[in-house]
DRENNUKOL-418731 format. One record per residue (C-alpha): x, y, z. Coordinates in steps of 0.25 Angstrom, whole numbers, plus 5000, padded with zeros to 4 digits. Layout:
XYZ ...
***
This chain:
499448605226 499748615213 499148745204 498048745194 498248765181 497548855172 496948735165 496448685178 495848805185 494948835175 494148715173 493848745189 493048855184 491548825181 491348945172 491648945157 493148995156 494249035144 495549075145 495849155133 497049195129 497349325120 497349255108 495749235110 495949095113 495748995123 496848955133 496048865142 494648835145 493648765154 492748665153 491748755156 491948855144 492148725136 490848675138 490248815136 490948835123 490548695118 492048685113 493448655120 493948825121 495548795121 496348855113 495248905103 494949065100 493849135107 493349145092 493249025088 492348995101 491349085102 491349145089 492049255082 491249375086 491349335102 492549295099 493149425094 492449505107 493349425114 494349445109 494149585110 493849575126 495349485126 496249585119 495549695125 494949775114 493449745120 493549775137 492549685142 492549595155 491449515149 490549485136 489349405133 489349355119 488749275107 489649165104 489749055094 489748915100 489948775094 488548765099 487948895094 487849025098 487949055113 487949185120 489249185132 489649295141 491349305144 492049355155 493349395153 494449405164 495849415163 496949375172 497849445177 499249375176 498749315162 498649435153 498649355140 497349255145 495849305148 494749215155 493649205149 492349165157 491049115149 489649115153 488549065142 487349175141 485849175140 485449245126 485049365133 486249395143 485149455153 485749555164 487249505158 487249595146 488549615139 489749695146 490249755132 489149825122 488849755110 489049885102 490549885109 490649775103 490349785090 491349875088 492349815095 492249705085 492049805073 493449875077 494049745076 493549705062 494749715050 493949795043 493549945042 492049955047 491250115046 489950135050 489250265044 487850325049 486650345037 487750505033 488950425033 489550485047 490450385050 489850325064 491150215067 492350155059 493250045065 494650055068 495050005054 494050095048 494950215054 496050135051 496050145035 494950285034 495150385047 495950465040 496050565051 496050525065 494850585070 493950545080 492750605072 492150485062 492050555048 490950555036 491150455027 491250555017 492550615024 493150485018 493250515004 494050605002 495050525008 495050385005 494950434990 495650544987 495650544972 494250624969 493950544956 494150404964 493250454978 492050494966 491950374963 492050304975 491150374983 490150354969 490450214972 490150224988 488850294984 488350194975 488650084987 487950154996 486750174990 486750024986 486949995001 485850075005 485050004994 485349875000 485649875013 485849705015 487149745005 488549755008 489249844996 490849824995 491749914987 493349924985 493950074988 495450114986 495450194997 496550305004 496550265019 497050315032 498250295030 498450355016 498650225009 497650164997 496850045000 495949954995 494849945004 493549865001 492349945009 490849885010 489749965013 488249935018 487350015023 486449985037 485150055039 485950205039 487350145044 488350145033 489350035036 490650005028 491649895030 493049895024 494449825023 495849865015 495849755003 497049834997 498149724999 496949624994 496749694982 498249694980 498549554982 497249524972 497749624961 499249554962 498649404959 497849454950 499049514943 499849374946 498949314940 498849384924 500449394928 501549324920 502249304933 503849324925 503549414916 502349494922 501649514910 500349454910 499949304908 499249254897 497949234906 498049394909 498349414895 497049364889 496249424900 497049574899 497049544885 495749474883 495049604888 495949704878 495349624867 493949644870 494149804873 494749814860 493749714853 492749804858 493349944855 493849894843 495449944848 496649894842 497349764849 498749704846 499349584852 500749544852 501249404856 502849414858 503749304859 505249284865 506049224854 506749114858 506649124871 506748984874 508148974870 508449054883 507548984892 508348834886 509748894887 509448994898 508448954907 506948994911 507849094920 508149174909 507149174900 506149224911 507049344912 507049364897 505449364897 505349444908 506249554903 505549524888 504049564896 504849684903 505249734889 503749714883 503049794895 504049904893 503549934879 501949914881 501050004884 500349984898 498949934892 499649834885 499649694890 500949594889 500849464893 501549314893 500949204886 501849114888 503149064888 503849174879 502849254874 502049394878 500749434873 500549584871 499249654869 499149804863 497749854868 497449984857 498549924848 498449884832 499449824824 500649944823 500649984838 500649844841 502049794831 502549944837 502349874850 502849734845 504249814842 504449874851 504349734861 505349674851 506149794853 506049814868 506449664868 507749644862 508249784867 509149724876 509549584881 508949524893 509849474902 509649354913 510749324922 512049324914 511249294901 510649404890 509649374881 509349444867 507849424866 506949454856 505249434852 504349404840 503049454841 501749424836 500549534833 498949524834 497949634832 496449614836 495749594825 494049624824 493749484823 494649434834 493749364844 494749374856 496149394860 496649254857 496349284843 497349394842 498349314851 498149204839 498749294829 499749364838 500349214841 500449194826 501149314823 502049284836 502149144829 502449214815 503549314821 504449194826 504349104813 504749224806 506049234813 505749304828 505949434833 504749464825 503349564824 502449494817 501149564816 500049474811 500849384800 501749524796 503249524803 503749674808 505149724807 505749704821 
***
């Protein structure tokens, strides 16, 4: 007599049966199971069959995180919500699969209560969450913290749960920073008590258990007399966002601001100077005969020259000065707090730095020079663009008067 394979014998069983692998996907199912679940379960994940909540609890039993032989769960089926019972059996000769016997239960299970208490199930779910969870009583004594919370903030290996106030000194070693953070937290707690339907949010840079500083996003809520906080590490996300912002406003070749970022940062400096009455000076710098380098020796040589010129300019400027590549070989340099004389001095130092020594690219050597036009903020200037127009006109005069010149307004300086 020929042996009966698994696909055949499972159909001989009238009770709904699922054979589930270690990956929580159904490897085999009989017709009774398909009828109960109102779909063909084969190849599907448990979460897709019965809903995320029930699927997560079943997965916890399958990987033995939650020890149990029987569960009654609220499931989400194609026809609507249903309460199903699950019994688990593991064949002795197949440790990587589990056989689930299913049964539909009434809304009230009567004399067949779930084997596992709901509080225990809930704790299992919270422990598996990818976010930190902490719960405190009305006096801010810690009642519960999940594993991720302990990984981040349980500074001392102790079974005793700390008071919330013990956290501040370790998380914020700098007293000044700690004071500001506590003040903000107290404000948030006051708001959370006043409106218990609200969830408050903030981000702090925190020293964690391993000594590393991380940016953690916290969300708070008061529920009755209980304080609940959830949190997760957003350090990498914020780093990427900052890098994207930097790249969006940076000229890729010279690592200076691009034109868009120049008008954003420069516009802010203009408005500040306009309100305060402080000086503001703008330099427009253009490389002399740069097109000849590109045409005769290629754009690779031209790129090398531009990168080196930008580096030499940055070495002359102050930290709060703004330099941007406006296009081609032209740079704008904004000097906050600088008058005409200071701007002229900076222009002379820039000219000297640019022509201080030749720039080499492969086997080629280039002696480069530049022309500079200067404009200062006038009381009737409506915006930064008005300064830019005057600086452009001064640069045009510098080129017209023989190049390698500095022109302020219409006056040429000796270089």
